[in-house]
Structures are given as structure tokens and as C-alpha cells.
C-alpha positions, 0 to 999 in steps of 0.5 A: 607735545610739540611738532616741529622737525628735528634732524640728527647729525647723521653723516651724508651717505654717498649723496644723491648725485646723478648715477652716471656723473661719477669719477675719481671714486666719488660716491654714488647714490644709494637707496637710503634706509630707515629714517635717513634721507640724503644721509640726514635723519629728518623726522617729527620732533616731539619736543621742538615746537615753533612758538610753543612751550619755549623748548627750542622755539625758533622765535624764543628769547633763548635764540637771541643770544646766539652768534653765527660762525661768520665772526673772525675768531680771536687769537686765543680761539685760534690757538685753542682750535689748532690744539683741538683739531689734532684730537678730532677724527673723521669716522667712515663707517658701515652699519653692515645689516639692519638691527633694532632701530638702525637700517644698514647704511654707509656714512661718515661722522665725527669723533674725538679722542678721549684717551690717547694712551688706550685709544678711545674715541667718543662719538654718537650712539647713532654712529656706533649703532646697535648692530654690526659696525665696520669702520675706520677713522682719519686723523687731522694729518690724514693718517688712517686706522681701523676703529672698533666699538667697545660701548654703545649706550642703550639709551643715551646718544653716545658710543665709544670706539677703540683704535690702536694708538701705535698705528698713528706714526706721524703725529703725537696722539693727544686727547680732549678732557671731558668737562661736563661741569663747564657747560653753562648758559652764555658760554661761547663754544665751537663745534669742531667736526666733519660738517656736511662731509667736509674734512674739518669745519669749525662752527661757533655759537653760544650755549643758550639753555641746558634744560632742553628735553631730548629731541625725538627723531621719529621711528628710528633711534632717539635719546630720552631720559636726559636733558640736552644743551641748546645752542646755535651752530647750524651744523649739518650732516656729518657733524655727528659726534663732534666735540663742543669745546670752550675757549680753554679747549675742554670738551663740554658737550657732544654734538647730536642733532638739530632743527630741520626747518632751517633754524640754526638751532643745535642740540648737544648731549651733556657729557656726565654719562659719557664721562662715567662710561669712559671711566668704567671702561678705562678701569675694566669695569662694566658700565652698569645701567639701571632702568625703571622702564619709564620715560620722564620728561622735563616740564616747566613749573606752570605745566607741573601745577596743571598736573597737580603739583602742590604749592608746598612742594613747588616752594620746597623745590624752588628753595633748594634749586633756585636756578631750576624752572622744571621738574621730571614728569612720567611720560611713558610707562612700559606695560609689565615693567617695574613701574607698571601699575605703580606709576602713572603718566603725568606723575610729577617726580618729587623724591628718589630714595628720600632725595629731592630731585629735579635733574636727569643726571642725578636720577641716572646716577641713582638708577645706575648704582642700584641695578638689581635693587630697589628704589623708593619714589615719591611722586605727586599725582593730582595733588596727592603724594604717592610713595612707590617702591620699584625694582631697578632692572638692567638696561643692558639686559633689554638691549639686544646684543644678538640676532638670528638670520634664517630664510633670508630674514633677521630676527632679535628680541624687541629692544627697549628703544622700540618698546619705549617709542610704541609703549609696548611690553617687553614681556614676551611681545613676540620676536622682532623681525629687523630685516623683513626680507626673504621668506618673511617679506611682508607687505608695507614695510621692511621692519617693525614686525613682531612675529607672534606664531609660526606654524601655529607655534608661539614665538614670544622670544628669540630662543623659542623662535630658534626652536620653532624655525629649526623644526620647519622643513625646507620649502614648507608653507606655514601660517605666520601671524604677526603685528606691526609696532605701529598697529598692535591692535591688528593681528595679520596672518600670512602663509609663507614659503620657508626658504632653507635652500637659497638661504640655507643655514640658520645663524646666530650673530653675537656682539663681541665688545672685545674684538668689536666684531659680531661672532657667527655660529651655525644653529641648525642645518635645514630639514629636507623638504617634505614629499609633495602630496597630490591634491584635488580641486575644482575651478570656479564657474562663471555661470552668468557669462554669455559665452560659456565656451570662452569663459571655460578658459578659466580652467587653463589659468594658473596663478604664478608666483616668483620669489627671487632671492638675489636681484640680478639682471637689473630686475627691480623686484624680489617677488612677483605674482601674475597668471600663466596659461596652461598650454599642455595639461598632460605634460604640465606646461605653462606660459607666463610673462617675463615681467613675472618670471624674469630669470631662473634664479628663483622659486616658482609656485603655481596655484591651481583653482585657488587651491592646489600649490605646486612648484614649477621649473623654467624650461624656456625663456624667450630672449625677445618676446617676453614669455617664459615656459614653466613645467610642473608635476601633473601628478600632484594636480587632481583638478580638471585643468584644460590645455588652451587651444591656440589659434593658428591664424593671426587675429585681425584689426577690427575683429571682435573678440572676448577679453578674459583677464585677471584683475588686481584682486586675482579675480577673473573678469570678462568683456566682449570687445574688439581689436582696436590696433595691431602695431609695432611698438617699442617698450622704452628702455630703463636708462638708470638700470638696464633690465629685460624688455621685449623688443621688435614687438607687434602689440595688440590693443583692445577696446575695453577698460579692463585691458588696463586693469589686468596684467594677465589674460587672453583674447579668446574667440567664442568657441574658446580658441585663444587668439592672443596672450594678454601680458605685462611688459616691464618698461622704463623707470620714471624719474619724477616718481621713481616707479617702474612703468608696466604696459599691458598688451596682447601677443598673437598666438601664432608666433608662439606655436613653433617654440611650443611645439619644440618644448612639447617634443622635449627639446629646449629651443636654442634660438638664433637671434639678430642682436638688434632693435628695429623701428618701423619706417613708412613708405614716405620715409623709406623713399627718402632713405633710398629705397627704390620704387620697385621695393615700395611697390612690392611692399604695397602689393605683398602686405596691403595691410601694413605699408612699412619696412624696418630700420635698425635703430640699435645694434647690440654691443659686440655685434660686428660684421652684420647689420648697422644702425640706420640700415633699412631691411628689405629681405632676409633669406629672400623674404620681404620683411614688413611685419615682426613675425617675418623676423622669425626667419632668424631663429633657425639660421646661424647666418642670414642673407640680407638685402638692405639700404645703407646710406642710400645704397642697396647692398647684400650681405651675410648677417650672423645671428647670436645663440640665445644661450649666450644671453642669459646670466649663468654665473654670479659673484658676490664680492664685498657686497657687489653683485657681479655677472656678465653684462646681461642682454639689456645692457648690451642692448643699451650700450655701445661698447661692453668694457668687460665681462664684469658688470655691477648689477647690484650692491648691498647696503652697508657693504664696502661696495656701497661705502666706496662708491662702486655702483650698479651699471659700473664695469670692473676692468682691473684689480690692482692694475691687473686686467680682469676681463672676466669673472674667472680672472677677477676671482683669481686676483681678488683671492690674493688680497688679504682681508681688511686691506685696501686694493684698487679697482679700475672702473668704467661707468655706463657712460664711458667715464673711467675712474679708480675705486679704492676699497677695503676687503671685508670677509667677515661680514661680506665673504666672496660667494659664487653662484653658477648654474647646475641643472643637476641640482633642484634649485638649478644653481650651485654655490661656493664660498671663498675664504682667504683665497681658498674655496669652501664648497657648498655653504655660500649664503644667498643674500636676501634682497633687502631694498624693497620693490622699486629700489631699481638701482639694485640695492640688496642686503645680505644676512650677517 
């Protein structure tokens, strides 16, 4: 086996250009899926070795015959190319959801017309994909028409699309004739296609060999059981599906892949099997495909001799096939398949049905004509002749054509493609989770999982899985066992919360090759949740601790898990876990960081004493100070939960304290320490994706290494009084690692007390806040900025610990008539402002009387505050795969002007929004030139747009660059869904689906999140 790299000529998808350097509809950077990197699949090849066995070696003699594309074409070639290009189309497509080996994506490729009368286009199978496809093609004269898949080969890298020839009005539609017989070594060829995303590119080369093994592209889709043609044309992303033509204008091969190590070597698929499939489709016959569930590869005679090929058989083969230098050898035999226990790896194939055979094409022909029957094989095994008879299976029967979406994830039977790559049996291997999101989000990967059991019931196949899932009630916690295809030795076990309320319906999607669409049907309505049962438990005891009263705080801690079914407000993750502090055990109130529970569109689980799990509900979210208060049903928790006693006086710098936190293993750790600093800090903003962060923050740091290891905890006195919360703060996203930075800091408890008392009294605080961010100013700076000596003396007198004032660093967008950037704040309502806690005067006042220094002048002015209720997202619209809502607070903090109330928070992979470049951080200003300043007007205008038609969006980037996006509506795969807050519902949100301008109530499907944690650009994936 060889180990150089190979690349599939997958199209460049939306590029990796900087997020905000976009205008005029230029595509924005998606989070690429699966094995695609920058739109080009790059993986380890098993058959393409440098200096190896000669299979495509960049130093091999074969490559010496190749010519480059720089030579000027002759008049004859120019005439041929002018004729060919009229038949070549650029294909723009979306694979709308993950399925089998394909991850959801939007991209470009090439195809060419092979039947002008019936409208058939030949392209690659990895373009058509195994799952739902949505796309259109553009002809040479820039006419456009929709295309629909009518065939994708289960194994070989070709597929056939159909278009309506009548839709092309301004040029005669012609086609290329397929001539696989004309592909010969030494033939000069041209590759005509959409190379590197260009409309048209013509690359030249010479065929150097016809007997290369199919390249392996890694864990994604790979062709096998066929030979490939090798040449040098240096084609790149976007050339997938290009015709390889000779000087007479005949298509002699299909562009498919190439080297990824810089060598100008390309791989073409022979056209024998595409020609047969086209003939069957033309005649309305099924394209029969037979299989032995065995992968064969070509091995040269010297290798076959080492495997035991006898001189007698070698002589007979060489005599009959004087130009051949290789034979077929068994490489992978699937367990429980037709060849299991009859064939062995390393068997050299001699005859099939008594016919001497060395080529894939003839083997395919025999198998395809023998589906359901038997074939006789003669192989040599270690020099001995072995005769076996095998049943020929139906290749289409082991290629999935349906999937089920439930609980935010998607499932189908394991495919032959996956089974072959990992040598896994297709006989009841477990149901394959092609989109491991929602309830079925497993650690480590979004795909590759085989579900073995759910709720202790086996799920060997899709039908059984449907039956088992249909019997599980909403919000049930069930045991799931599963394996990963990469490690079938390990059985993993998890406990999952089954979501049948956000992702309510269980739906089946079935491929329809007549319409080219996938048809959706509802399988089962969710069963109502079971009534919760009270449980008993006890907390762990830390008997070795030196301060028993302090460590007894363990009885006040509860593990908090938040599952976000839809990513909004720029939050980068869909699942978070941390610890919260019980502040009232009688009422069931818990305080936790907003880095754990960022918004109220979520499910919250509270775990007491590592034993009792109950649901929680948000009752208050602080807009600035990074905490949330959650309520739970105390009647369900029969455990000695203790209300934390909160300190009423602030902790001081240098004061001794006890750090009590929870490490990464969720274990409590404790250490005697001291407060090293209490200072006003600024959590850096995330420039690429604005999301919630604490501002105007006094942070506590302590002298223990545990503080950096623990994201949740407290600083507690020896008598058990909590002096500060230890919280996680979400910060910026680093560009070089593309990871989210988290900070662990302390928050003194006195600042919490007024809010907590209101919540305990049954009132939900609606705070008034100053919509601004401050930074500290030292006295030396304040004097230069115009602050009078009398004010400096007052600061030193009234706050001897902190000689500082605050300057307005940033005013939120939309703020008018109040404080301005650069103002030095002296007093608010006659209160000198030297600490962050002094700003709390804003919470209960609609207007503040302020004294500030502005441009060296001391002035007084009335400053309006903003109610908290205006800052949280309360309405969401999912349209064409874009998640839209009002610009949340973090956006207003970072931008100077809010262009509209329609902010693109996220987008779904494989959606129109993804394909046409609408990206997170964009604002939508108008639909078809009609201004749409808010979601209400946006829904009104978009509901007028007929399905599958183009419309225009006027868009503004975050950096104030206007552009116009043209987009095609797709209600079949991406219906318009609205979510609005409704406190009367258990989830707190209602959902409405819009179809063709009409409202269909209640059945809007929540989108599973799709892109994994760290996908901070807001990529998500919707089911079906």
C-alpha cells in the first residue's frame, strides 16, 4: 500500500476569504465539512505512491510523456474546443444535509451534456452525492436551468443529472458522444471545465496509463473496483465532472481526482460504466449493479507471483492479454458478504464463469448481468487453484436511499461505501448516525457512529430503530450504546436526553429519482414526557479537609448542563456543562455563569449530588455581570441541599480565603489561598462573531493554580460564608488557533444581593442599564484629560484603595443624547464613581444625572438608561437556511450603527444562504428593493416570493460595506420557520412554519446545530 496524497476535484466552496471583505455577492467562508478543506478533498491515498510501485509516482517514467497546458493549441484543437465548450456546463449545487460519506456543503463543479434531447448531464458521483441534492447548471452562453439527479452510481465516481432542454432558449443544445474505446496511452487530450471556480478552463495533457487503481480519498467517498486513467493536466477544485476529450471532440474519460502534493497528475474515470448506465436510463430500464461485497485491486505480475501466482497461469494470461501487466487481487472481503469464508485477501483472480479475466470492466459486466444469480470464480491462493461459487447481490440494495431524522439527528442503514472502507459487516451492524447532533451529539465526531442499542433495545437496522425511537417519551433519559467505525472494538455507553419538543417530529426522507427530490413523511408524533419522580441522594463528604465548615459548601453546588438546539446570539457551542451555586434551597434557585447558560432557548438539566437529575428554567439573565438565575422543583430533590450564605461585605485584596472549585473531571478541589488582586478588567470582544461577554467588571484573582483549572467554584471563608463566585467568562476567538478563549475570575457576592433578593421575592428584575463600556483612568491621565484638582483630591479622599475614575470606551449603537465616547465620568446622581459597584445606581433609574469631563470641559447632563428587556433575543426566523433575529446586545456593543433589525446570526451548511454568500454578521436591509427594517416586514415580503425562484437581498456587512445578494428560495429543504418567546409554554417558545406565504402553525422543526463546538461563525445544520 502506498501513502502519498490524493485530492478529489471537488469544487471550491465559498472560499476561505476574510469574513468581512465581501461585497457584490462574493461568497463568504463556510465551516467546511467532512474531508473537504477549502472546498478540495485532501486525504491519504492508498494507491498513489512517490517512488513506490509505479502507480502514479511523480518520478515515474509514465509522467515523462505528459505535456503542459502552456503550449498553443493548433487550429484543429481550437475548432474542437469551440465545439466542446457548448456542451460543458458549470454546476452550482448544495448537498443539503449530511448523508452516508457526504457532509452538507455548497459548492461548484462541472458536467457535460450527454443527451441533448432528454436533457442528461454526466458529472461525478461525489458531486451528485448520495443524499439530498439541490442545484442548477449554467451553459456557455450563461443561460441557467435547474438540474435534478436521476442516477448516482453506488460505487463508481459518476452520476447523471437531468435538465429541461426547453429551458435553454438562446443556443442549440448539443451533446458529447461517449467513446471509452478511444482512451489510449499516448493520446493527446483536453480537460474542459470549471477549473478552480472559473467559468471555463481548458487544460491539456497526454494519457500516460490506463491501468491505475482508483485513488483513495480517505474516509469520505472513494471509488473502487475500477481502473483509472492517468494523465497530467494539473486540474484543481471545480473541475470535477469535466469531460476529457480527444482531438475529434469525443469524450474519452471523466475528470475525477488528482495528486495533492503538487505533482501535475490527474485521474480520470473510464466511461464504460457511465455509457452503460446512460443507455439504461435512456431506455427506461433499471441500472442493474451486482456485487460480491469484495474489493479487488490491480497488482502487477511481480506482486502476483509473490502472492503465489503459478508460472503456468501467468503464461496463459500473458498469452491471451499480451498488453496487460497486472491481474485482479482480492483486497477487502466484507464479513458476512457473499465472498465471506470463500475468498481470502490476497487471492489472485484467474477466471469468472470459465472466462480468463484481468480487467475490472469485464468483471463489472458479468456481475451487473448476474444480480440475484451465481457466478463461479477460479482464484489462486498460495499457488493452489481454488474454485468457488458466489451469489451476486444487488449493489443498490446495500446503498441507502432513505434516512430518518429524530431528536435533532439523522440516521440510515450502513452503506457499502462505509462498510468497505472499514471492512465492517453489513449484516445488522447497527444503525448509522450520519448527523450526530441534537440529542445524539457524541464526543469526538459528528459522524461515523453506529448505534447498537437505545434504552436497552437493540437497533440493528433502520426499521428497528424507528420502532424503538417511536416508543421513547419526550425528555426521557435513556442509555445508548454505540461504536465508531474507526474503532469497532470499543462499545461506548452514554445517557442521552431525548429531545422531542424542539425537534418534534420523527420524519422519513426517501429518494425519488423521478422528481430528483427527497420525499418527507412524518413517522410518529412524540409521546408526552413522563411525570418526574422524587429521588433521594447524599452529597460526598470531604473528611480530610482542614476547614469542615468551608468544604460543606459542596452541598450548595449543583452540576448544570445546557443544551442549545439552535445557535443564536453568536454563541459558539450547542452544549455546555458547569456548576451552579444554590442560593435558595427552599425556593430552588441556582446561580450560574452565562458562559454555561447563554440564553433561554435551551434545555437545562441540574444534577444534585451526582445522583438526582431535574429540569431547570431560567428566571433571570443579567445583561452585564455574566450570571443567570435558574429555578428548579425542590419537591423532586430529596437531598440535604443547603442554601449558600453570601457575604454582605466585599472581600479585600490580600485577604486570606479558601478556594473551592470543580476541576475538569467535575471533582471538588479545595486550597487555602489569598486574594492577589481585585481590579477592573475588560474581557476582549470576539471580532469575528459578537457574542455575550461581561463588561464593566471588577474581577478577583487568587494565588492558587487551581483557579486556572476550575471554571466553577467559590471563594469561601472558614465559617462557610461565600465571599465570591468563581465563574467562567467567554472571551475572544483567537485567529491563529480558531479557538474560543475562556477566563476564570471571581465576582464578589455583595453585587449579587439586590438582584437575588428581588428574585426571592417573586419579582423578575427589569434592570435599567447604561448602554456603554468603560475603562479605568488613573489620576495622571485624568489630570491631562481635564479633570480638576478638586475632583482628584476627592477621589483620593473617598476611595483611598483605588485612585481611579472611569472613561467611556464604547457607547452601544443606537445610544443618543447621553454619554459620549471619551467622557470621564465623575458622578452619577451625585455619587462619585470610582468602582464598578458604584455604577449599580443605574439599575433602578430611567434617567441619571451625570457630571462628566468632555473635551477638557466639565459638564452636567441627563443620561437615559435602557431596560434589560430590550436586550435579549425574543424572536427568531430561519429563512433559506439563515438564522435571523434582532442584533443582540453584543452586536450593539461592537458596532457603531445598527443598519437594520435583521441580523444574520448563523447559517446552515448546504443551504441557499450558505451557497449564495449570506453570512453571519450581515444585516438585511431590503427584499427585492422593498425596505425591510424588521422581521415582520421581512416575513411579509419573503412570503410573496414563489418557491424555487430568485430574489434580491440588499445586505450590509458588519464593516459597513453594502452589497446585493441574489438567492433562490427553497421551501422543500429549507422552509421558513419562526420561533417566538411564549412564557405560557413549557419550552418558553412557540414555533410557526410558513409555506408558500401561508402560516402552518405549530409544526416548525427546530434545526439541529450541525457544526461542532468551535464553529464560531455560526454554521448550523437543519434536519431534512
